[in-house]
GUKE-56188 format. One record per residue (C-alpha): residue number from 1; residue in three letters; x, y, z. Coordinates in nm, 3 decimals, always signed. Layout:
N
- NUM | ala | X | Y | Z
...
! end
This chain:
196
- 1 | met | +7.279 | +11.843 | +9.616
- 2 | leu | +7.609 | +11.857 | +9.410
- 3 | arg | +7.886 | +12.002 | +9.628
- 4 | ala | +8.199 | +11.932 | +9.435
- 5 | ala | +8.290 | +11.795 | +9.085
- 6 | asp | +8.616 | +11.739 | +8.905
- 7 | asp | +8.643 | +11.578 | +8.559
- 8 | phe | +9.021 | +11.583 | +8.560
- 9 | asp | +9.009 | +11.735 | +8.189
- 10 | arg | +9.331 | +11.947 | +8.227
- 11 | pro | +9.703 | +11.880 | +8.160
- 12 | asp | +9.885 | +11.589 | +8.330
- 13 | gly | +10.035 | +11.691 | +8.666
- 14 | pro | +9.906 | +11.771 | +9.032
- 15 | leu | +9.552 | +11.780 | +9.116
- 16 | gly | +9.561 | +12.144 | +9.198
- 17 | pro | +9.410 | +12.354 | +9.490
- 18 | asn | +9.086 | +12.185 | +9.506
- 19 | trp | +9.237 | +11.864 | +9.657
- 20 | ile | +9.430 | +11.738 | +9.957
- 21 | thr | +9.671 | +11.460 | +9.871
- 22 | trp | +9.775 | +11.229 | +10.149
- 23 | gly | +9.942 | +10.893 | +10.231
- 24 | gly | +10.211 | +10.690 | +10.070
- 25 | gly | +10.218 | +10.868 | +9.736
- 26 | thr | +10.058 | +11.172 | +9.554
- 27 | leu | +9.772 | +11.100 | +9.314
- 28 | lys | +9.796 | +11.292 | +9.000
- 29 | ile | +9.610 | +11.363 | +8.665
- 30 | val | +9.730 | +11.150 | +8.364
- 31 | asn | +9.561 | +11.165 | +8.035
- 32 | gly | +9.244 | +11.330 | +8.177
- 33 | his | +9.208 | +11.085 | +8.458
- 34 | leu | +9.286 | +11.055 | +8.818
- 35 | asp | +9.583 | +10.817 | +8.856
- 36 | gly | +9.789 | +10.644 | +9.120
- 37 | arg | +10.040 | +10.445 | +8.918
- 38 | gly | +10.373 | +10.448 | +9.085
- 39 | thr | +10.246 | +10.506 | +9.440
- 40 | pro | +10.342 | +10.262 | +9.703
- 41 | ser | +10.156 | +9.962 | +9.804
- 42 | thr | +10.139 | +10.088 | +10.147
- 43 | pro | +10.050 | +10.330 | +10.288
- 44 | leu | +9.743 | +10.397 | +10.074
- 45 | ser | +9.740 | +10.711 | +9.850
- 46 | leu | +9.439 | +10.939 | +9.888
- 47 | ala | +9.290 | +11.270 | +9.766
- 48 | phe | +9.041 | +11.447 | +9.958
- 49 | trp | +8.830 | +11.738 | +9.819
- 50 | ser | +8.966 | +12.038 | +9.996
- 51 | glu | +8.634 | +12.171 | +10.138
- 52 | pro | +8.454 | +11.958 | +10.414
- 53 | met | +8.109 | +11.859 | +10.346
- 54 | pro | +7.825 | +12.059 | +10.522
- 55 | ser | +7.650 | +11.718 | +10.626
- 56 | glu | +7.717 | +11.399 | +10.798
- 57 | thr | +7.523 | +11.215 | +10.486
- 58 | gln | +7.777 | +11.230 | +10.216
- 59 | val | +7.808 | +11.051 | +9.864
- 60 | met | +8.129 | +11.028 | +9.669
- 61 | arg | +8.072 | +10.903 | +9.319
- 62 | cys | +8.329 | +10.852 | +9.031
- 63 | val | +8.357 | +10.669 | +8.707
- 64 | val | +8.591 | +10.392 | +8.653
- 65 | arg | +8.835 | +10.370 | +8.352
- 66 | trp | +9.024 | +10.048 | +8.333
- 67 | asn | +9.234 | +10.185 | +8.012
- 68 | gly | +9.338 | +9.837 | +7.930
- 69 | arg | +9.464 | +9.708 | +8.257
- 70 | glu | +9.361 | +9.428 | +8.465
- 71 | pro | +9.479 | +9.487 | +8.826
- 72 | glu | +9.421 | +9.183 | +9.025
- 73 | his | +9.557 | +9.349 | +9.347
- 74 | ser | +9.588 | +9.718 | +9.279
- 75 | ser | +9.276 | +9.896 | +9.392
- 76 | ile | +9.088 | +10.217 | +9.342
- 77 | gly | +8.782 | +10.369 | +9.485
- 78 | pro | +8.569 | +10.641 | +9.683
- 79 | val | +8.608 | +10.752 | +10.041
- 80 | val | +8.361 | +10.910 | +10.274
- 81 | arg | +8.400 | +11.056 | +10.646
- 82 | ala | +8.752 | +11.131 | +10.629
- 83 | asn | +8.956 | +11.378 | +10.821
- 84 | pro | +9.277 | +11.437 | +10.642
- 85 | gly | +9.592 | +11.370 | +10.860
- 86 | val | +9.379 | +11.198 | +11.119
- 87 | asp | +9.140 | +10.941 | +10.986
- 88 | thr | +9.110 | +10.815 | +10.625
- 89 | gly | +8.744 | +10.731 | +10.666
- 90 | val | +8.538 | +10.436 | +10.498
- 91 | gln | +8.672 | +10.333 | +10.163
- 92 | phe | +8.515 | +10.135 | +9.889
- 93 | ala | +8.802 | +9.984 | +9.707
- 94 | phe | +8.785 | +9.717 | +9.425
- 95 | thr | +9.023 | +9.560 | +9.169
- 96 | asp | +8.956 | +9.350 | +8.852
- 97 | ser | +8.782 | +9.069 | +9.072
- 98 | ile | +8.743 | +9.168 | +9.430
- 99 | met | +8.588 | +9.442 | +9.634
- 100 | ala | +8.586 | +9.561 | +9.994
- 101 | leu | +8.418 | +9.812 | +10.215
- 102 | tyr | +8.644 | +9.889 | +10.519
- 103 | his | +8.811 | +10.137 | +10.730
- 104 | glu | +9.166 | +10.145 | +10.808
- 105 | asp | +9.260 | +10.011 | +11.163
- 106 | pro | +9.607 | +9.999 | +11.291
- 107 | ala | +9.510 | +9.750 | +11.565
- 108 | asn | +9.413 | +9.496 | +11.292
- 109 | pro | +9.707 | +9.266 | +11.181
- 110 | asn | +9.626 | +9.349 | +10.812
- 111 | gly | +9.577 | +9.732 | +10.863
- 112 | phe | +9.210 | +9.750 | +10.809
- 113 | thr | +8.861 | +9.624 | +10.927
- 114 | pro | +8.579 | +9.534 | +10.708
- 115 | val | +8.268 | +9.735 | +10.772
- 116 | ala | +8.035 | +9.524 | +10.983
- 117 | gly | +7.814 | +9.297 | +10.782
- 118 | thr | +8.066 | +9.258 | +10.497
- 119 | pro | +8.333 | +9.005 | +10.420
- 120 | gln | +8.699 | +9.099 | +10.422
- 121 | tyr | +8.716 | +9.046 | +10.044
- 122 | ala | +8.399 | +8.996 | +9.829
- 123 | ser | +8.453 | +8.848 | +9.479
- 124 | thr | +8.312 | +9.038 | +9.206
- 125 | ser | +8.300 | +9.029 | +8.821
- 126 | arg | +8.489 | +9.310 | +8.653
- 127 | phe | +8.274 | +9.620 | +8.663
- 128 | pro | +8.208 | +9.766 | +8.312
- 129 | glu | +8.419 | +10.032 | +8.170
- 130 | gly | +8.270 | +10.368 | +8.268
- 131 | ala | +8.080 | +10.240 | +8.548
- 132 | val | +7.971 | +10.472 | +8.808
- 133 | ile | +8.084 | +10.378 | +9.147
- 134 | glu | +7.933 | +10.528 | +9.448
- 135 | leu | +7.995 | +10.523 | +9.834
- 136 | arg | +7.721 | +10.666 | +10.058
- 137 | ala | +7.744 | +10.737 | +10.441
- 138 | glu | +7.408 | +10.806 | +10.625
- 139 | gly | +7.404 | +10.754 | +10.999
- 140 | asp | +7.606 | +10.439 | +11.067
- 141 | leu | +7.510 | +10.278 | +10.735
- 142 | tyr | +7.752 | +10.259 | +10.452
- 143 | thr | +7.628 | +10.175 | +10.113
- 144 | ala | +7.858 | +10.092 | +9.810
- 145 | arg | +7.662 | +10.107 | +9.457
- 146 | val | +7.789 | +10.020 | +9.109
- 147 | asn | +7.579 | +10.162 | +8.814
- 148 | gly | +7.296 | +10.224 | +9.107
- 149 | lys | +7.285 | +9.862 | +9.221
- 150 | ile | +7.393 | +9.790 | +9.570
- 151 | val | +7.685 | +9.562 | +9.593
- 152 | leu | +7.835 | +9.592 | +9.961
- 153 | gln | +7.648 | +9.757 | +10.258
- 154 | gly | +7.712 | +9.763 | +10.646
- 155 | thr | +7.746 | +9.953 | +10.930
- 156 | val | +8.048 | +10.126 | +11.134
- 157 | gly | +7.979 | +10.309 | +11.457
- 158 | ala | +8.055 | +10.689 | +11.530
- 159 | asp | +8.307 | +10.551 | +11.777
- 160 | lys | +8.526 | +10.406 | +11.494
- 161 | ile | +8.453 | +10.658 | +11.230
- 162 | pro | +8.323 | +10.978 | +11.364
- 163 | phe | +8.014 | +11.122 | +11.201
- 164 | thr | +8.173 | +11.466 | +11.232
- 165 | asn | +8.422 | +11.364 | +10.980
- 166 | arg | +8.343 | +11.570 | +10.689
- 167 | tyr | +8.584 | +11.511 | +10.397
- 168 | val | +8.532 | +11.296 | +10.091
- 169 | gly | +8.765 | +11.168 | +9.833
- 170 | thr | +8.944 | +10.881 | +9.655
- 171 | val | +9.186 | +10.600 | +9.734
- 172 | ile | +9.426 | +10.424 | +9.489
- 173 | gln | +9.675 | +10.160 | +9.579
- 174 | asp | +9.942 | +10.026 | +9.320
- 175 | asp | +10.059 | +9.678 | +9.401
- 176 | ser | +10.225 | +9.627 | +9.093
- 177 | arg | +10.587 | +9.682 | +9.208
- 178 | glu | +10.509 | +9.418 | +9.454
- 179 | arg | +10.600 | +9.038 | +9.405
- 180 | gly | +10.324 | +8.900 | +9.219
- 181 | gly | +10.150 | +9.240 | +9.249
- 182 | gly | +10.001 | +9.217 | +8.878
- 183 | gln | +9.918 | +9.519 | +8.681
- 184 | pro | +9.874 | +9.889 | +8.773
- 185 | pro | +9.553 | +10.002 | +8.921
- 186 | ala | +9.275 | +10.142 | +8.694
- 187 | gln | +9.197 | +10.510 | +8.697
- 188 | leu | +8.904 | +10.731 | +8.823
- 189 | asp | +8.713 | +10.998 | +8.622
- 190 | asp | +8.420 | +11.248 | +8.684
- 191 | cys | +8.413 | +11.260 | +9.042
- 192 | arg | +8.133 | +11.414 | +9.220
- 193 | ala | +8.068 | +11.488 | +9.609
- 194 | leu | +7.689 | +11.505 | +9.700
- 195 | thr | +7.511 | +11.574 | +10.023
- 196 | pro | +7.120 | +11.588 | +10.094
! end
């Protein structure tokens, strides 16, 4: 069932009251898309739908807009099972050539832990312009899909990411100002939150 939707087709600027922005920078609307250009590399910049989902099973689905960019390091993606201000949930983030399914973990030297059963970084070919990117949480299983095809899947126990976390959203990281950081991140569009 569709619980939330945003096509970002409104003037450039803040996301508005339906979103909670969090992290190192503030995600915003640019040219009708969700944009994170100019946000810091760390901490990550996130936007969560302002109403919690009514179910432990959650899906966040968005459309990717490359807009001519080729970000080798700057990532974008959907987020599920977050608790704003406490826990950034599980994130499916990708660049031009790599993708990862992970949760942030301050105890880990690089700041995040891959979902069990997935590599830290997985190589991928560039997703098509307009591809539908999806992350689903069901029980301890997290499934990332691109245009309906599973690309990453693994588990995270409730002791790490509580099933009671009910917020979904997006994450964008801009590495372009870092040494060797490459181009700015792509954008997201037409985001949808769903539950059974």
